[in-house]
N, C-alpha and C positions, 0 to 999 in steps of 0.2 A: 475859212480864211481864203480870200481870193488873191491871186498873184498879179493882178493887173497893175498894182502899184509897184511891182518889182522889176518888170521887164517891158521893154518896148520892142517893136518889130525890128528896129535897127540894132538891137542888142541880141539878135538871133543870126547865127551864121551856119549855113548848111554845107556839107561837103568840104570842109576845111582840109587842106592837104598836109597839115603838120605831121611830121614823122616821129615825133618823140614827145614825151611828157613835157619837157622843157619848152619845146616849140608851141605846144598847145597852151601852156600857161603864158607864154609871150603873146600869143594871139588874143587870149582873154584880156591881157593887160592893155593891148592896143585898142580893143573894142571899148573897154572902159574909158580910156583916155579920149577916144573919138567922141564919146557921148557925154563925158564929164571932164572937159579939159582941165579943170582945176585939180584933178587927180593925176599924179605923175605916173606914167607908164612904168618907170622903174620902181616906184614905191608900191604900186599894185603888184608887180611881178615878185618883189621881195617879200611882200606879205603872204602871197600864195605859196611861194617856194619854201618859206620858213615853216608854214603850217605842214607842207608835205614832208619836211624833214622830221616832224614829230610822228609821222605815220601816214601812210598813204590814204587818200580820200577815195580811192577806188573801192566802191561798195559791192562790186560783183555784177555779173550779168552784162558786162560791157558798159558799165556806168561809173562815172566819177562825180563827186560833189566837192570840188575844190572850194575853199572858203577861207575867210579871214576878216580880222577887225582892222579898220583904218581910223586913225584919229581925225584925219581930214574929211572923212565920209560923213555927210549929214543925214543921208537917207539909205535905206537898204537897197542894194543894187543886185539884180540878177542878169547873168549872161548865159545863153545857151549855145552850144556848139555841137554839131554832128560832124564826125570825121569821115572822109571818104574811105579811109583804111584804119583799122584799129591800131592802137599804139600800146606798147608795154607800159603799164602804169603802176606796177606792183600792187595790183588789186588783190583783194582778200582771196578771190578764187583763182588768181593767176591768169584770168582771161584778159585779152586785149580790150581796151576801152574805145568805144566809138561815140558815146553820148556823154556830155558833160553839162552840168548846170552849176555855174560858178556863183558864189554868193559873197558879197562884200557888205559888212555891216558897220555902223558906227561903233566906236570902241566901247561904248556903255551899254549897248543893247544885247545883253546875254540871253535873256529869256526868249525874246523874239527870234534871235539866231537859232537857238535850239529847236524851237517850234517849227520854223521853216525847214530846217534840215530834216526833222522827223517827217514832216508832210512830204517832202521831196523823196526821201528814202521809201516811203510807203507807196508813193506813186510809181516810182521806178522798179519796185519789186514786181509789179504787174507786167507779165510777158506781153500782153496785148498793148499796153502803153508804149513799151519799148519798141515793139514792131511798128506801131503807127509813127512814131517819131523817126525811126530809122528809114521809113519809106516816104516821109514827108517831102513834098516837091517845092514848097515855098516857105519863107519865113512867116508869112501870114497864117498859113495853116498850122504851123507850130505854135504861133502866138495864141491862136484861138483855143488850142488844147491847153497850153500852159497857164493862161489866165483863169482856167477853171479847176486847177488842182485843188 
């Protein structure tokens, strides 16, 4: 499974200065709306925050995989953000989160959604992968890594 259909270079943001979980989810919502104007910033934010209310998507090792289903979404969308400073994300290991890969999927795509999340979790479990992304200096370099997950 290649991720080049999920993410574009302009859906990658490095050194975001959001200081809280809420601000990070707002940033993700704005990036989605900038690239997919038909998707409301508020609707994307509500979808992500409602999923977080069910339980944190912070998977540990400074990584979170916020995700949700949107009825208005026709294709699966990925957004990558690295933070300049880790934020409290209620992660499973209580560590601050610095790397986020957000995923929005059409309401009906259950199996694809789960496969992508599993692949992302596997990728981010690898310490070397996390270090490379934490040290990345350009969206292009991150893109070249992410499209080959």
